[in-house]
C-alpha positions as CSV (number, residue, x, y, z in Angstrom):
1,M,-60.2,20.4,-46.1
2,Q,-59.9,23.9,-48.4
3,L,-56.1,25.6,-48.0
4,T,-56.6,29.0,-48.6
5,K,-54.3,30.7,-51.1
6,E,-52.0,32.3,-48.2
7,K,-52.0,28.6,-46.4
8,R,-51.1,27.1,-49.8
9,Y,-47.8,29.2,-50.5
10,T,-46.4,28.6,-47.4
11,L,-44.4,26.0,-46.2
12,L,-44.0,25.0,-42.2
13,G,-44.5,28.4,-41.5
14,L,-42.3,29.9,-44.8
15,D,-42.9,31.5,-47.4
16,L,-42.2,29.4,-50.2
17,N,-41.1,32.2,-52.5
18,T,-39.0,32.5,-50.0
19,L,-37.6,29.5,-49.7
20,T,-37.2,29.0,-53.3
21,L,-35.2,32.1,-53.6
22,Y,-32.3,30.6,-50.5
23,T,-32.9,27.4,-52.2
24,I,-31.6,29.0,-56.0
25,Y,-28.9,30.5,-53.9
26,L,-26.7,27.2,-52.4
27,F,-27.3,25.5,-55.0
28,A,-25.2,28.6,-56.5
29,F,-22.8,27.7,-54.1
30,L,-22.9,23.7,-54.3
31,I,-23.2,23.5,-58.1
32,P,-19.5,24.0,-58.4
33,L,-17.9,22.6,-55.5
34,V,-19.7,19.9,-55.9
35,V,-20.6,18.9,-59.5
36,G,-17.2,20.9,-60.9
37,H,-17.5,19.7,-63.9
38,P,-17.6,19.5,-67.2
39,Q,-18.2,22.9,-67.9
40,L,-21.3,22.4,-70.1
41,L,-23.4,20.7,-66.9
42,V,-21.7,23.4,-64.8
43,G,-22.6,26.6,-67.1
44,S,-25.9,25.8,-67.9
45,A,-26.9,25.5,-64.7
46,I,-25.4,28.5,-62.9
47,N,-26.9,30.4,-66.2
48,F,-30.3,29.0,-65.2
49,L,-30.0,29.9,-62.0
50,I,-29.1,33.3,-62.7
51,I,-32.0,33.8,-65.6
52,F,-33.5,32.3,-63.6
53,S,-33.6,33.8,-60.2
54,T,-33.9,37.1,-62.4
55,L,-36.6,36.3,-64.0
56,R,-38.5,35.2,-61.0
57,Y,-37.2,37.6,-58.1
58,G,-35.6,40.9,-60.2
59,F,-31.6,42.6,-60.2
60,K,-30.9,42.6,-56.9
61,R,-32.8,40.0,-55.3
62,S,-30.2,38.1,-57.6
63,L,-27.1,39.1,-56.8
64,P,-26.0,36.1,-54.4
65,V,-26.0,34.1,-57.9
66,L,-23.9,36.1,-59.8
67,I,-21.1,36.2,-57.6
68,T,-20.8,33.3,-55.7
69,P,-20.1,30.4,-58.6
70,S,-17.3,32.2,-59.8
71,L,-15.9,32.6,-56.2
72,V,-16.7,28.7,-55.4
73,A,-15.3,27.2,-58.6
74,T,-12.0,30.1,-57.9
75,G,-11.4,28.8,-54.4
76,T,-11.5,25.4,-55.6
77,G,-9.8,24.8,-58.4
78,L,-12.2,22.2,-59.5
79,L,-13.8,24.4,-63.1
80,F,-10.2,24.6,-65.2
81,G,-7.9,22.0,-63.6
82,S,-4.3,23.3,-63.6
83,A,-5.4,26.0,-65.3
84,T,-7.2,27.4,-62.0
85,L,-4.7,29.8,-61.5
86,F,-5.6,31.5,-64.5
87,L,-9.0,31.9,-63.6
88,V,-8.3,34.3,-61.0
89,Y,-7.6,36.9,-63.7
90,L,-11.0,36.0,-65.7
91,M,-12.8,36.2,-61.9
92,P,-14.3,39.8,-61.9
93,F,-14.6,39.6,-65.7
94,I,-17.0,36.5,-65.2
95,M,-18.9,38.2,-62.2
96,V,-19.2,41.2,-64.3
97,S,-20.2,39.4,-67.7
98,N,-23.2,38.1,-65.3
99,I,-24.6,41.2,-63.9
100,I,-24.6,42.2,-67.3
101,L,-26.9,39.1,-68.0
102,S,-29.0,40.1,-65.3
103,Y,-29.5,43.7,-65.5
104,T,-30.2,43.2,-69.3
105,I,-32.7,40.3,-68.0
106,S,-34.3,42.4,-65.6
107,K,-35.4,45.5,-67.8
108,Q,-36.9,43.3,-70.7
109,N,-38.6,40.1,-68.7
110,N,-38.7,38.0,-71.6
111,V,-37.4,35.9,-74.8
112,L,-35.6,38.9,-76.1
113,G,-34.1,40.2,-72.7
114,I,-32.3,36.7,-72.2
115,A,-31.5,36.8,-76.0
116,L,-29.7,40.6,-75.8
117,G,-28.7,39.7,-72.5
118,I,-26.7,36.1,-73.5
119,F,-25.3,38.7,-76.4
120,F,-24.0,41.0,-74.2
121,K,-22.6,38.7,-71.6
122,V,-20.7,36.8,-74.3
123,A,-19.5,39.8,-76.0
124,F,-18.3,41.6,-73.2
125,L,-16.9,38.0,-70.8
126,Y,-14.9,37.4,-74.6
127,T,-14.0,40.9,-75.5
128,F,-11.9,40.5,-72.1
129,T,-10.5,37.5,-72.1
130,S,-9.3,38.0,-75.5
131,I,-7.0,40.9,-74.1
132,L,-6.2,39.1,-71.3
133,V,-5.1,36.5,-74.1
134,Q,-3.2,39.5,-76.0
135,N,-1.4,41.2,-73.1
136,I,-0.3,39.2,-70.0
137,G,-0.4,35.5,-71.7
138,L,-3.5,33.6,-70.3
139,P,-3.8,30.2,-72.0
140,S,-5.9,30.2,-75.5
141,I,-8.2,27.6,-74.9
142,F,-10.4,30.2,-72.7
143,L,-11.0,32.1,-75.3
144,N,-12.7,28.9,-76.3
145,S,-14.6,28.7,-73.0
146,M,-15.0,32.4,-72.3
147,G,-16.5,32.6,-76.3
148,L,-18.4,29.7,-77.7
149,I,-19.3,27.5,-74.2
150,Q,-20.4,30.5,-72.9
151,I,-23.3,30.9,-76.0
152,Y,-23.9,27.1,-75.1
153,T,-24.5,26.9,-71.8
154,A,-26.3,30.0,-71.8
155,L,-28.3,29.3,-74.2
156,I,-29.6,26.4,-72.6
157,G,-29.9,27.3,-69.2
158,G,-32.1,30.0,-70.4
159,S,-34.5,28.3,-72.2
160,I,-34.6,25.9,-68.8
161,A,-35.5,29.0,-66.6
162,F,-37.8,30.6,-69.6
163,V,-40.5,27.3,-69.8
164,L,-40.0,26.8,-66.1
165,N,-40.3,31.0,-65.1
166,I,-44.0,30.5,-67.7
167,F,-45.3,26.5,-66.2
168,T,-44.8,28.2,-62.7
169,H,-46.7,31.3,-63.1
170,K,-49.2,29.0,-64.6
171,I,-49.6,27.3,-61.6
172,K,-50.0,29.6,-58.9
């Protein structure tokens, strides 16, 4: 039996692109809730979701992925244990840094866009974390978490997203 292109991209009557996007939304909620630790794993997975969804679906359709993980991590208190109260101060800056990452990638849909997005995200997040450490007494441990570790997690997630995006476009 020959499947037409239209039939091939549906599953039980659902468009596979839409199904994939909603699965990404679901993982953006579940990863910080269920996995929680360590930051290198959770951050890499979330950055993968942000970058892959932006490459695949664009900035606007990726908005839930940019906001949901921070809300869930803060709400459940899983990511930083007893320091979660301090995460409340950082949450808006984390969300904005994710928006910066996604928006930059959406304007330059390639490796350069990913690299620039990572740079702008980390620069923004580290700058505001430094300001909060100096002005409100945020623990300085957050400088490492919102600096170097963010670079690692974004590079890991971005690399996987870029390769997977290329691979999935070739099999269409």
